[in-house]
Structures are given as C-alpha cells and as structure tokens.
C-alpha positions as a printed NumPy array, in Angstrom:
array([[ 83.224,  62.545, 163.238],
       [ 83.318,  62.703, 159.459],
       [ 84.666,  65.929, 158.081],
       [ 84.435,  67.38 , 154.587],
       [ 87.557,  66.573, 152.641],
       [ 90.13 ,  69.323, 152.668],
       [ 92.23 ,  68.356, 149.678],
       [ 91.578,  69.861, 146.264],
       [ 91.135,  66.469, 144.637],
       [ 88.723,  64.649, 146.977],
       [ 86.015,  67.166, 147.83 ],
       [ 83.192,  64.662, 147.384],
       [ 84.574,  62.022, 149.76 ],
       [ 83.813,  62.203, 153.48 ],
       [ 87.105,  61.749, 155.307],
       [ 88.466,  61.544, 158.831],
       [ 90.941,  63.879, 160.479],
       [ 93.519,  62.55 , 162.935],
       [ 91.91 ,  61.927, 166.356],
       [ 95.145,  61.047, 168.207],
       [ 95.569,  64.366, 170.021],
       [ 91.871,  64.522, 170.929],
       [ 92.176,  61.092, 172.546],
       [ 95.151,  61.997, 174.754],
       [ 93.674,  65.395, 175.583],
       [ 90.45 ,  63.722, 176.726],
       [ 92.504,  61.547, 179.101],
       [ 94.461,  64.632, 180.239],
       [ 97.669,  62.881, 179.17 ],
       [ 98.781,  65.927, 177.158],
       [ 98.159,  69.572, 178.007],
       [ 97.465,  71.092, 174.568],
       [ 97.063,  70.282, 170.888],
       [100.806,  69.922, 170.372],
       [101.837,  66.658, 168.728],
       [105.358,  67.082, 170.161],
       [103.9  ,  66.218, 173.59 ],
       [103.088,  62.679, 172.442],
       [105.847,  60.244, 173.494],
       [106.791,  56.9  , 171.962],
       [108.079,  53.446, 172.893],
       [109.888,  51.428, 170.207],
       [110.171,  47.794, 169.183],
       [107.693,  46.549, 171.795],
       [108.135,  43.051, 170.401],
       [108.433,  40.833, 173.51 ],
       [106.335,  40.048, 176.576],
       [108.856,  41.755, 178.853],
       [109.032,  44.932, 176.776],
       [105.239,  45.012, 176.473],
       [104.777,  44.657, 180.239],
       [107.292,  47.437, 180.934],
       [105.764,  49.756, 178.339],
       [102.141,  49.261, 179.368],
       [102.989,  50.433, 182.89 ],
       [105.318,  53.216, 181.696],
       [104.62 ,  56.855, 180.802],
       [104.708,  56.784, 176.98 ],
       [101.544,  57.514, 175.   ],
       [102.181,  55.451, 171.851],
       [103.709,  51.979, 171.437],
       [105.385,  50.971, 168.188],
       [105.795,  47.281, 167.373],
       [106.787,  45.204, 164.347],
       [104.762,  42.378, 162.827],
       [105.99 ,  39.465, 160.716],
       [104.576,  36.04 , 159.914],
       [106.233,  33.349, 162.041],
       [108.948,  31.591, 160.048],
       [107.769,  28.097, 161.058],
       [104.432,  26.454, 161.901],
       [102.031,  27.554, 163.189],
       [102.175,  30.39 , 160.663],
       [100.578,  33.399, 162.326],
       [101.363,  37.09 , 162.884],
       [103.962,  37.544, 165.634],
       [105.776,  40.514, 167.14 ],
       [109.309,  40.596, 165.726],
       [111.591,  42.635, 163.481],
       [113.617,  41.001, 160.7  ],
       [116.047,  39.197, 160.79 ],
       [114.192,  37.574, 163.732],
       [111.738,  34.875, 162.626],
       [110.114,  34.002, 165.959],
       [108.882,  35.72 , 169.121],
       [107.565,  34.925, 172.592],
       [104.304,  36.737, 171.796],
       [101.802,  36.621, 168.941],
       [ 99.923,  39.654, 167.655],
       [ 96.671,  38.287, 169.13 ],
       [ 98.252,  37.897, 172.585],
       [ 99.857,  41.342, 172.319],
       [ 96.544,  43.007, 171.466],
       [ 94.74 ,  41.179, 174.295],
       [ 97.241,  42.733, 176.738],
       [ 96.905,  46.183, 175.164],
       [ 93.103,  46.114, 175.532],
       [ 93.29 ,  46.651, 179.289],
       [ 95.302,  49.88 , 178.955],
       [ 94.851,  53.263, 177.295],
       [ 97.96 ,  53.361, 175.072],
       [ 97.865,  54.148, 171.382],
       [ 99.501,  51.624, 169.053],
       [101.505,  51.773, 165.843],
       [101.959,  48.496, 163.98 ],
       [104.834,  48.379, 161.502],
       [104.791,  46.069, 158.488],
       [107.904,  45.111, 156.516],
       [106.141,  42.625, 154.214],
       [102.745,  42.347, 152.543],
       [102.438,  38.714, 153.631],
       [101.676,  39.75 , 157.22 ],
       [ 99.233,  42.577, 156.485],
       [ 95.857,  40.912, 155.792],
       [ 96.125,  38.203, 158.506],
       [ 97.222,  40.855, 161.025],
       [ 94.447,  43.301, 160.223],
       [ 91.882,  40.502, 160.558],
       [ 93.269,  39.773, 164.061],
       [ 93.278,  43.481, 164.885],
       [ 89.665,  43.884, 163.822],
       [ 88.638,  40.843, 165.866],
       [ 90.417,  41.767, 169.105],
       [ 90.362,  45.563, 169.345],
       [ 86.666,  46.315, 169.218],
       [ 87.183,  49.507, 171.269],
       [ 87.686,  52.014, 168.483],
       [ 88.571,  55.048, 170.57 ],
       [ 92.296,  54.435, 171.041],
       [ 94.722,  55.629, 168.337],
       [ 95.623,  52.793, 165.962],
       [ 98.326,  53.543, 163.38 ],
       [ 99.313,  51.134, 160.595],
       [102.775,  51.761, 159.116],
       [104.51 ,  50.723, 155.892],
       [107.052,  52.202, 153.501],
       [105.241,  52.262, 150.158],
       [107.574,  54.373, 147.965],
       [111.32 ,  54.66 , 147.402],
       [112.764,  57.762, 149.039],
       [116.132,  59.491, 149.432],
       [118.918,  56.911, 149.613],
       [116.376,  54.11 , 150.01 ],
       [117.762,  50.636, 149.234],
       [115.026,  48.446, 150.733],
       [112.138,  47.473, 148.492],
       [108.915,  49.306, 149.424],
       [105.611,  47.501, 149.849],
       [103.332,  47.759, 146.822],
       [101.133,  50.784, 147.636],
       [ 97.787,  49.64 , 146.264],
       [ 98.091,  46.159, 147.776],
       [ 98.756,  47.658, 151.221],
       [ 95.953,  50.218, 150.939],
       [ 93.534,  47.606, 149.633],
       [ 94.234,  45.364, 152.646],
       [ 93.737,  48.348, 154.971],
       [ 90.2  ,  49.046, 153.726],
       [ 88.761,  46.636, 156.334],
       [ 89.884,  49.026, 159.094],
       [ 87.681,  51.78 , 160.556],
       [ 88.108,  55.147, 158.793],
       [ 89.647,  56.733, 161.914],
       [ 92.669,  54.355, 161.695],
       [ 95.779,  56.389, 160.878],
       [ 97.72 ,  55.169, 157.848],
       [101.422,  55.881, 158.346],
       [102.767,  55.839, 154.78 ],
       [106.456,  56.392, 154.247],
       [109.405,  56.192, 151.906],
       [112.362,  53.839, 152.152],
       [115.388,  55.985, 153.036],
       [119.112,  55.838, 153.66 ],
       [121.515,  58.157, 155.443],
       [125.32 ,  58.151, 155.47 ],
       [127.47 ,  60.204, 157.836],
       [129.919,  62.633, 156.259],
       [128.207,  62.766, 152.864],
       [125.745,  65.126, 151.207],
       [122.486,  63.257, 151.823],
       [119.648,  64.306, 149.489],
       [116.251,  65.16 , 150.975],
       [112.72 ,  64.295, 149.907],
       [112.381,  65.728, 146.399],
       [109.337,  67.022, 144.511],
       [108.828,  63.789, 142.592],
       [108.661,  61.865, 145.888],
       [106.081,  64.116, 147.546],
       [103.989,  64.419, 144.374],
       [103.972,  60.62 , 144.042],
       [102.871,  60.222, 147.658],
       [100.136,  62.844, 147.346],
       [ 98.779,  61.136, 144.236],
       [ 98.442,  57.856, 146.158],
       [ 96.911,  59.43 , 149.267],
       [ 94.429,  61.887, 147.764],
       [ 91.702,  59.233, 147.428],
       [ 92.335,  57.629, 150.835],
       [ 89.612,  58.415, 153.401],
       [ 91.722,  57.776, 156.508],
       [ 93.959,  60.266, 158.262],
       [ 97.508,  59.865, 156.92 ],
       [100.806,  60.567, 158.644],
       [104.034,  60.654, 156.665],
       [107.035,  59.274, 158.582],
       [110.025,  61.467, 157.671],
       [113.653,  61.033, 158.698],
       [114.95 ,  63.758, 161.029],
       [118.363,  63.937, 159.348],
       [116.691,  64.764, 156.001],
       [114.352,  67.519, 157.24 ],
       [116.635,  70.509, 156.703],
       [116.88 ,  69.852, 152.952],
       [113.174,  68.995, 152.494],
       [111.161,  71.855, 154.004],
       [109.431,  73.267, 150.86 ],
       [108.426,  69.784, 149.712],
       [107.075,  68.576, 153.067],
       [105.27 ,  71.842, 153.778],
       [103.566,  71.566, 150.372],
       [102.563,  67.955, 151.105],
       [100.918,  68.907, 154.415],
       [ 99.021,  71.725, 152.705],
       [ 97.224,  69.282, 150.406],
       [ 94.792,  67.976, 153.057],
       [ 93.696,  68.538, 156.648],
       [ 94.008,  64.765, 157.047],
       [ 97.81 ,  64.86 , 156.729],
       [100.47 ,  65.013, 159.456],
       [104.204,  64.298, 159.656],
       [105.906,  61.925, 162.094],
       [109.621,  62.675, 162.495],
       [111.765,  59.607, 163.243],
       [115.492,  58.959, 163.416],
       [117.94 ,  56.18 , 162.629],
       [120.136,  55.106, 165.525],
       [123.284,  56.849, 164.298],
       [121.728,  59.726, 162.352],
       [123.011,  63.238, 162.921],
       [120.711,  66.283, 163.07 ],
       [120.295,  69.454, 165.131],
       [117.341,  71.161, 166.78 ],
       [117.956,  74.   , 164.303],
       [116.788,  71.646, 161.541],
       [113.304,  71.685, 163.095],
       [113.033,  75.469, 163.338],
       [111.264,  76.233, 160.017],
       [108.805,  73.418, 160.734],
       [108.023,  74.87 , 164.183],
       [107.737,  78.396, 162.761],
       [105.514,  77.723, 159.77 ],
       [103.526,  74.54 , 160.469],
       [100.843,  74.131, 163.129],
       [102.12 ,  72.2  , 166.158],
       [ 99.227,  69.728, 165.9  ],
       [100.598,  68.535, 162.553],
       [104.054,  67.175, 163.472],
       [104.721,  64.217, 165.778],
       [108.288,  63.625, 166.972],
       [109.068,  59.951, 167.412],
       [112.515,  60.698, 168.845],
       [114.542,  60.135, 172.003],
       [112.616,  61.564, 174.957],
       [115.186,  64.27 , 175.756],
       [115.097,  65.566, 172.176],
       [111.301,  65.581, 172.165],
       [111.207,  67.673, 175.336],
       [113.583,  70.222, 173.798],
       [111.447,  70.434, 170.65 ],
       [108.364,  71.376, 172.687],
       [110.235,  74.4  , 173.999],
       [111.705,  75.613, 170.705],
       [110.25 ,  79.076, 170.199],
       [108.566,  79.374, 166.789]])
C-alpha cells in the first residue's frame, strides 16, 4: 500500500515502504519483524545452484546478471570475469516463478540493466514476492571499481513496480592489517541526495568490516526516510566481530537491518541482546 513519504524532502510524493518482512511473515517463514531472520543464498548463477537453492531453506536468492559475451546477446546469470552461463535470465526467472523465494539481482554494468528489467517485467507478473535490484552507484571507502552512473540506473529502474526494492551501494575496498576508513559524511549525504526523490523502498548494502567506524553516518542515513534499510554484507576474507554490530542492534529497529552473512553469523546476530 502507498504510504505518505517519511523523508523531510519528499513529503508530496507517495512512496512504498519495504514489504519483504511482511511477505515472509505472511508465509510464516519468519517469526517476527526482525530482518536478521531473513537468510540468503549467493551467486545463484547456474542451473545446478538454482535447483539446489530453490529446494533449500534460504529466503532470498542473490544472482548476478551480465550480457552474454557472444551471440546471441542476452542477459545471462554470471559474474565477471565469466562471459557465459548455462542459464539465461529468462530461464532463471521461469524456474523461480514456481517457488516462493525472494530475489536480488546484481548488476555490474549498465549494459545489462534495461534488457534485464524488460525480461523481469515480462516473466514475473506475480508482484507479491520480494524483488531487489542491486548496483553500486557511488564510490565508497577504499572503492577502486567504477560505480554505475546513478541517474542512468535509476532511470532504467522506473519501469519496475514501486514496491521493487532498490539496493543502492558504494564501491568499497578492505585490506587486512590496515586502518580501513568507514563510510564518511560526504558519502551518506551524497547517497541521500540521490535517493530522496526515489519512490521505491531503498536498502543500502554496507560492508560488515566497515560498520564499527560508520555508525553515526549510517544511523543518520536511516533516519532520513521510513523507506530506507541497511543490508550488511561481507567480503570473503573480511574481518569483523559481533561487537561491531552492537550499537546497530541497540539503537536501530530490528526491521531495518538485513544481514546477508554466513548463516552461523546471522543466527548469532539474532540473539545479540540490544
């Protein structure tokens, strides 16, 4: 349902809040409005992985989309440097239709966005399931990769239903044994400026190893709109502790932070006492 905008700068625009928890609660797949209960499967980019995940226990499936590197040029499920796959986006979505999983589609290039969203709109006519669309659109702490141009990505996404969650992140880097900077005020102000006119729910993917040094900035960002959530993710070799999450658990509502982490870590986070 449309809600009045919560942010100070978009009061006249009807906007959507995140429906993901409502969906899994309605299926009795989670027990309460705690985003830490939502579990994730990663890189579901092959037929085998898709088959295993669709019959497994996770709530949300994350997959990567690129344009095939040779003819026929079409959106396929693969992560660079791969240029081909045994499954196209259309085939992947046709399989997903028969199940109740939520999906998160990750884009590393603008080239794949418009063709993919046209396929998505054509295949997934059932609008109840959570659909998240992810891209890094700004440079963040230690980020070396080039972000996607924000307005081009958001413009392509306007064909999607307003309940679609836009997962809008920063490129980041992390190096063991060094003093890694967190998300600074310029980064969160820049992101808020881009997102304040967006009608969709927005989640900000944030790197677990950078949370401890970013709490004031990320708390401020969440306070700017009821549409906003965080999704905590981790690099394969990143180092962080459960203690890093404590201020977030103490001061931010549990419906506002998803934890896209290893299952064992996610379980421990649920039981951290605020």
